[in-house]
C-alpha positions, 0 to 999 in steps of 0.5 A, a space after each residue: 500500500 506504500 504506507 510510508 509514502 502515504 504518511 508523508 501526505 496524510 496520517 489521518 489527523 483531524 478524523 475521528 473513527 468510531 469503533 463499534 465493538 467490544 471496547 478499546 484498551 486505551 492503556 496499550 502503548 500504541 493507543 495512549 492519547 489516541 482514544 476518546 471518551 466513548 460510551 457503552 451502548 449496552 444496558 451494562 454501562 461498562 467502561 469503553 476503555 476496557 476490552 476483556 475480549 480484545 477484538 475492538 482493541 485490535 481493530 483500533 490498533 489497525 486503524 490508529 495505532 502509533 507503534 509506540 512501545 513496540 506496538 502495532 502501527 495502524 494505517 492512520 496513526 494520527 486519527 482518533 478512536 471513539 470507542 463504542 462498546 457493543 459486544 463484550 460478553 453476556 448480553 440481554 440486549 437485542 442485537 437490533 437495539 444495541 447496534 442502533 444505539 451504537 451507530 446513533 451515538 457514534 454519528 452524534 459524537 463527531 465520528 466521520 467514519 464508523 467501523 463496524 467489524 461485527 454483524 447480526 444474522 437475521 431478517 432485515 425486518 428484525 433490524 428496524 432500529 439499526 436501519 433507522 440509525 444508519 439513515 441518521 448517521 448518513 444524514 449526519 455525514 458519517 461514512 459507515 463500513 461494516 464487515 461482510 462476514 466470515 461464512 462465505 464457505 459455509 451457508 453464506 448468510 447475509 449479515 446486517 448492518 453490512 447489507 443495509 442500503 448505504 453501508 459499505 460492506 467490506 470483503 477480505 482478500 489475501 496477499 495475492 489479491 484473491 478473495 478469501 474463500 470464507 469472505 461472505 459474498 453477495 450484492 451487498 459487498 462494496 469494497 475489499 481489503 487485506 484480511 488474511 495474515 494481518 498482525 494483531 495482538 493475541 486475544 488469549 495469549 501474550 504477544 502478536 498473532 497472525 489473524 484473519 477475517 473481514 473484521 480486519 479488512 473493515 478496519 484497514 478500509 476505515 483507516 484508508 478512508 481516514 487518510 483520504 478524508 484528512 487530506 481532503 477535509 471538505 469532501 463529504 462522506 459520499 465523495 470519500 466513498 466515491 473516490 475509494 470505489 473509483 480507485 479500487 483495483 477492479 475485479 476481473 470480468 464484466 460484472 462490476 460490482 462483483 459478489 466477492 470484491 464489490 468495486 475492488 480492493 482498496 488503493 488509497 495511494 491512488 488518491 493520495 499519491 497519484 491524485 486520482 478520483 473524481 469526488 463528484 456530487 456531494 449529496 449522492 451516495 454512490 452505493 445507493 446509486 449503484 443498486 441493480 447495476 451490472 456494469 460500472 456506474 460512470 460516476 463510480 468508476 470513471 477513474 478506475 485502474 485496469 490492473 488485474 485483480 481477483 476473478 469473482 467467478 473463480 474459487 478463492 485461494 486464500 488460506 483459511 486459518 480454521 483449517 490451514 497451517 500458519 507461518 510464525 514470525 517467531 516462536 509459535 505458541 498455542 493457537 489464539 481463538 479461531 472464531 467467536 460467536 455471541 448469540 443474542 436473543 430478541 427477548 428470549 433464551 437460546 432454547 426459545 430461540 431454537 424453537 421460534 427461529 428468532 435468533 440473531 447472531 452478533 459475530 465478532 469477525 475474526 480468527 487468529 493463530 499465534 505468532 508470539 514474540 
């Protein structure tokens, strides 16, 4: 991504990124001074600066870690993080309510970018509060990125808020630019980013781990948007998203957006270093304008590069760390939690959910394997 070159132009200064997740450990060396007050959107009123789960902290470091103390340096190291705690343990909150409150809080407290590296599995009609919150945030000028999910090689369920109109759903690619086979795919996918062998803090052991998931891809996409918005502070959320879509490395084939990569894999350097991308109209959401399109929308892809990328019709080739081996950076330690799922009821317990089929899964999008240091 030529991060060192991009940082000479922009490091995300002046941009607040909300991380709707399990909280953010603000005491990490690389996050000291990076984390704003934030809030807990659940009924538990926990400290958003604490994160027993570790997932939200990892998303924050990928976005705005400074690298201090030998820690992780994120892609937008001068952006600020607004932690909104919404997934951290035992819950009695319906997924729709907690997501709705989280998005509204983020948009109402200065977040230009809202990162949602989790999702709920259910019917759209089960998420009315989330849908209303998304519309509120878009009108407030926020740009929303959400993980598409990690079940593309299973039953590939559509997840929310990734599939809510106006939200940019993010898929995952490997180091070769190929779609990860587990990356949830469909018409909702707008962009793709690195989501395989991404270095994060281990969540069940000390040291660093190679992790995978559309969570990580979403965080990297949010950080990329922060770099662009910091360089072009007068652009709107629609304009930032439009140039990201325009300058993405397009998927091979005639159908754009593709079901795996959307408009392609993000390339913020094309905007920051090469000056590409036409921001276009300030008040037109390019995702809403694209609905039903099978060819590139001229307003969304006029400046797109013709460089090769993944073929959405082919079988993805990324390594799935649930099944494959991982290379280690240093001495290997025990595997660090490969997957995690929180089942959240709509006013009922799990036994009732199974019978009534009204379960919504709030899923932290991650997996990892230890590479300890």
